[in-house]
N, C-alpha and C positions, 0 to 999 in steps of 0.2 A: 947362882943359888937356883934349884928346879920347882916348881908347881905345878902337881897335877889339875888340871880341871876342870870337874863332875861335869858336863855334856847328856842330855834328853833323859836329863830330872823328875820326877815327881814327886812333889813334898810327899805320898804316902805309899807308893811305889815301894814294896820292897828292896829290891834291886837295888835303887838307892840309899836306904840303909845298908844294905851289906857294902856297898861297894863305899860307904865311909867307913863302916867297920872294919872292912880290909887293907883301908887307906892307913887306919889310927892300927892296926895291929903291924903293918907292914912301917907303920911306923915313916910316911909319907907325907910331907907337906901338901895342903889341900889349899884352893884358894880359898876364900869366905863366898865367894861370889859363884854358884855355880849356872851351867846355862838351861833353863829350862825348856822342857818338849813344846815347842810352842809351831803352830802352824804355818806363822809369818818367816820363819826359817826355812822350812823345807819351801815355802812358795819363792822366794827370794831371789836366788839362780832362775830358777823359769823363770823370772818374769826379767833376766838378767838386769836385778837392780841390786840394794842392795833395802836392809828390816828398814832404816831409816825413812827412806825414800816409800812407803809401802804405806801410809797414811795410819787411821788412828789405830786401826784394831794391831798393829804391828808394835805399838810404844810400849808394850813390857819388855818384847824381846831388844829394842834396839834400847830401851836403859840397862838391862841385862850389859848389854857390851860393851854401853858404854861404861858401869860400875865395874865390869871385869878388865878392862881398858888404863882403869884408874886404879883398881887395885896394883894390876903386876906391873905395870908403866907409869910408876909415881913419878918420874920426870917429865910426863908429857903434861904440857901446859895445859891443853887440846881435847875433848873426848870426840873420838870417830865423827860421831852425827856433828860435832861443831868444825868440823876439819870440809865437812862436804857440806855444810850450810858455807858458810866462805865460797865455796868451790860453786854453787851455788848464785850465790850474789856476785861470785865475778866476773862470773858469763854473763849475767844480765847488764852489766856496766858496758 
């Protein structure tokens, strides 16, 4: 089962509304969780990091990624942020 994920979306962007309409017309399944256009998503690769590690300003981006993983991979018990936190704790021990 394939699901399209809208990325780089904005709530009031006309292009976002057009993409949702086009997906509906084409009868494409869309994930309920879109990935919003956020600076943290652009910053993470340049910093050699993940959005979960960029601090408070990236919390919204990290939450969206966690929600998307939970939605499209419901059999996964842990979110990416929980896995990274475990890895971090194991390195400290």
